[in-house]
DRENDO-1510 file (C-alpha; in Angstrom, 1 decimal, always signed):
<recs>
REC; n; res; u; v; w
REC; 1; MET; +125.2; +128.6; +73.8 .
REC; 2; THR; +126.7; +131.9; +73.8 .
REC; 3; GLU; +130.8; +131.0; +73.3 .
REC; 4; ARG; +133.4; +133.0; +75.8 .
REC; 5; ALA; +136.7; +134.1; +74.6 .
REC; 6; PHE; +139.5; +134.7; +77.2 .
REC; 7; GLU; +142.5; +136.3; +76.9 .
REC; 8; VAL; +145.7; +134.4; +78.3 .
REC; 9; GLU; +149.3; +136.3; +79.1 .
REC; 10; GLU; +151.8; +134.3; +79.2 .
REC; 11; VAL; +154.6; +135.6; +81.3 .
REC; 12; ASN; +158.3; +134.0; +82.0 .
REC; 13; GLU; +158.6; +135.4; +85.8 .
REC; 14; ALA; +156.6; +136.9; +88.2 .
REC; 15; LYS; +157.4; +139.4; +90.7 .
REC; 16; PRO; +158.1; +138.4; +94.0 .
REC; 17; VAL; +155.1; +139.4; +96.9 .
REC; 18; PRO; +156.5; +142.0; +99.7 .
REC; 19; LYS; +156.5; +140.5; +103.0 .
REC; 20; ALA; +155.3; +141.1; +105.7 .
REC; 21; PRO; +157.8; +142.5; +108.8 .
REC; 22; PRO; +158.7; +139.9; +111.2 .
REC; 23; LEU; +156.8; +140.0; +114.6 .
REC; 24; ARG; +159.5; +141.0; +116.5 .
REC; 25; ALA; +160.2; +144.1; +114.6 .
REC; 26; ALA; +156.6; +145.0; +114.6 .
REC; 27; ALA; +156.9; +145.0; +118.3 .
REC; 28; GLU; +160.3; +146.9; +118.5 .
REC; 29; ALA; +158.2; +149.6; +116.3 .
REC; 30; GLY; +155.6; +149.8; +119.5 .
REC; 31; HIS; +153.1; +147.5; +117.7 .
REC; 32; THR; +151.4; +144.5; +119.6 .
REC; 33; PRO; +151.1; +141.4; +117.8 .
REC; 34; ASP; +148.3; +139.9; +119.5 .
REC; 35; TYR; +145.5; +142.2; +119.1 .
REC; 36; LEU; +143.0; +140.7; +120.7 .
REC; 37; GLU; +145.2; +139.8; +124.0 .
REC; 38; GLY; +145.6; +143.4; +124.6 .
REC; 39; PHE; +141.8; +144.2; +123.9 .
REC; 40; LEU; +140.9; +141.6; +126.4 .
REC; 41; LYS; +143.1; +143.7; +129.2 .
REC; 42; GLN; +141.8; +146.5; +128.9 .
REC; 43; LYS; +139.3; +147.6; +131.8 .
REC; 44; PRO; +136.2; +149.2; +131.0 .
REC; 45; GLU; +135.7; +152.4; +131.9 .
REC; 46; PRO; +133.3; +152.5; +134.4 .
REC; 47; VAL; +129.5; +154.3; +133.9 .
REC; 48; GLU; +128.0; +155.6; +136.5 .
REC; 49; ALA; +124.4; +153.7; +137.3 .
REC; 50; ASP; +121.3; +155.5; +137.1 .
REC; 51; PRO; +120.7; +156.1; +141.1 .
REC; 52; GLY; +117.0; +155.3; +140.9 .
REC; 53; SER; +117.7; +151.8; +139.4 .
REC; 54; ASP; +118.5; +148.4; +141.0 .
REC; 55; LEU; +121.4; +147.0; +139.6 .
REC; 56; VAL; +120.1; +143.4; +140.2 .
REC; 57; ASP; +116.7; +144.4; +138.2 .
REC; 58; GLU; +119.0; +145.1; +135.6 .
REC; 59; VAL; +121.5; +142.7; +135.2 .
REC; 60; VAL; +118.6; +140.3; +135.2 .
REC; 61; ALA; +116.8; +142.2; +132.6 .
REC; 62; ALA; +120.2; +141.7; +130.9 .
REC; 63; LEU; +120.3; +138.1; +131.3 .
REC; 64; ARG; +116.4; +137.8; +129.7 .
REC; 65; GLN; +118.2; +138.7; +126.6 .
REC; 66; ILE; +119.9; +135.8; +126.4 .
REC; 67; HIS; +118.4; +132.8; +124.7 .
REC; 68; ASP; +119.1; +128.8; +124.7 .
REC; 69; PRO; +119.9; +128.1; +121.2 .
REC; 70; GLU; +118.0; +125.1; +121.0 .
REC; 71; ILE; +115.0; +126.1; +123.3 .
REC; 72; PRO; +113.1; +129.2; +122.3 .
REC; 73; VAL; +113.4; +130.4; +125.9 .
REC; 74; ASN; +115.6; +133.2; +127.7 .
REC; 75; ILE; +118.4; +131.6; +130.2 .
REC; 76; TYR; +116.8; +133.0; +133.0 .
REC; 77; ASP; +113.2; +132.2; +132.7 .
REC; 78; LEU; +114.3; +128.5; +131.9 .
REC; 79; GLY; +116.2; +128.4; +135.4 .
REC; 80; LEU; +119.7; +128.3; +134.4 .
REC; 81; ILE; +120.4; +131.3; +136.6 .
REC; 82; TYR; +120.4; +130.2; +140.3 .
REC; 83; ASN; +121.4; +133.3; +141.7 .
REC; 84; VAL; +122.6; +136.7; +141.2 .
REC; 85; GLU; +124.4; +138.8; +143.6 .
REC; 86; VAL; +125.8; +142.3; +142.5 .
REC; 87; GLU; +128.2; +144.4; +144.9 .
REC; 88; GLY; +130.3; +147.7; +144.4 .
REC; 89; GLY; +129.9; +147.4; +140.8 .
REC; 90; HIS; +131.0; +143.5; +140.6 .
REC; 91; ALA; +128.5; +141.1; +139.8 .
REC; 92; THR; +128.5; +137.3; +140.3 .
REC; 93; ILE; +126.2; +135.0; +138.6 .
REC; 94; THR; +125.9; +131.6; +139.5 .
REC; 95; MET; +124.2; +129.2; +136.8 .
REC; 96; THR; +124.3; +126.5; +135.2 .
REC; 97; LEU; +122.9; +124.6; +131.7 .
REC; 98; THR; +120.6; +121.8; +130.6 .
REC; 99; THR; +122.9; +119.3; +130.8 .
REC; 100; PRO; +126.9; +119.2; +131.0 .
REC; 101; HIS; +127.2; +118.4; +127.1 .
REC; 102; CYS; +125.0; +121.3; +126.0 .
REC; 103; PRO; +126.1; +122.5; +123.1 .
REC; 104; VAL; +127.1; +126.2; +124.3 .
REC; 105; ALA; +128.9; +125.1; +127.1 .
REC; 106; GLU; +132.1; +127.2; +126.3 .
REC; 107; SER; +130.5; +130.0; +124.8 .
REC; 108; MET; +127.3; +130.5; +127.5 .
REC; 109; PRO; +129.4; +131.7; +130.4 .
REC; 110; GLY; +131.3; +134.2; +128.4 .
REC; 111; GLU; +128.3; +135.5; +126.9 .
REC; 112; VAL; +126.7; +135.8; +129.9 .
REC; 113; GLU; +129.5; +138.0; +131.5 .
REC; 114; ILE; +129.5; +140.3; +128.3 .
REC; 115; ARG; +125.8; +140.9; +128.9 .
REC; 116; VAL; +125.9; +141.6; +132.2 .
REC; 117; CYS; +129.2; +144.2; +131.8 .
REC; 118; ALA; +127.4; +146.2; +129.5 .
REC; 119; VAL; +124.9; +146.9; +132.1 .
REC; 120; PRO; +125.7; +150.6; +133.1 .
REC; 121; GLY; +126.8; +150.5; +136.6 .
REC; 122; ILE; +128.6; +147.5; +136.4 .
REC; 123; GLN; +132.2; +147.1; +136.0 .
REC; 124; SER; +133.2; +143.5; +136.2 .
REC; 125; CYS; +131.5; +139.8; +136.1 .
REC; 126; ASP; +132.3; +136.2; +136.9 .
REC; 127; VAL; +130.6; +133.6; +136.2 .
REC; 128; LYS; +130.5; +130.7; +138.2 .
REC; 129; LEU; +129.2; +127.8; +136.4 .
REC; 130; VAL; +127.8; +124.6; +138.4 .
REC; 131; TRP; +126.4; +121.0; +138.4 .
REC; 132; GLU; +124.6; +120.7; +141.6 .
REC; 133; PRO; +122.1; +121.1; +141.7 .
REC; 134; ALA; +121.1; +119.5; +138.5 .
REC; 135; TRP; +118.9; +121.6; +136.1 .
REC; 136; ASP; +115.6; +120.0; +135.6 .
REC; 137; PRO; +112.4; +121.3; +134.3 .
REC; 138; GLY; +110.8; +122.1; +137.4 .
REC; 139; LYS; +113.0; +125.2; +137.5 .
REC; 140; MET; +111.6; +127.2; +134.7 .
REC; 141; SER; +108.9; +129.7; +135.4 .
REC; 142; ASP; +105.7; +130.0; +134.2 .
REC; 143; GLU; +106.2; +132.0; +131.6 .
REC; 144; ALA; +108.7; +129.3; +130.3 .
REC; 145; ARG; +107.0; +126.3; +130.5 .
REC; 146; LEU; +103.9; +128.4; +129.0 .
REC; 147; GLU; +105.8; +129.5; +125.6 .
REC; 148; MET; +107.3; +125.7; +125.7 .
REC; 149; GLY; +103.8; +124.2; +125.6 .
REC; 150; MET; +104.3; +122.8; +129.5 .
REC; 151; LEU; +101.1; +124.2; +131.2 .
</recs>
């Protein structure tokens, strides 16, 4: 077994650690103490959509990139998306979850909003989470059923 030697230095007094300026002083200096709040208030710059594209199809394609973490199928083919409306650069998504007790109940609507807002031509998005009608496996696409081994 190899022996290790450690050098120890004894000190009688430690230098004080400099403190950060109080939040009030930071705010007076023009710094915003809550950076996330400022980030969330920023409106995205409008992005022009491709004139030959259909925004609803592009939003659906974006939704197909979101997968339920417990099921290897995207949320669109899983039947969780009930409606997609796009009007004047604003998207409204009506969706549900497999169950109200779904572990992603808090995060999934936010992820949907972020992905939809990333579509060129979409400036804002509302996600409406509904429980009626309740989701059931009959809402799945044939592709999703095939992926799940249900066909």
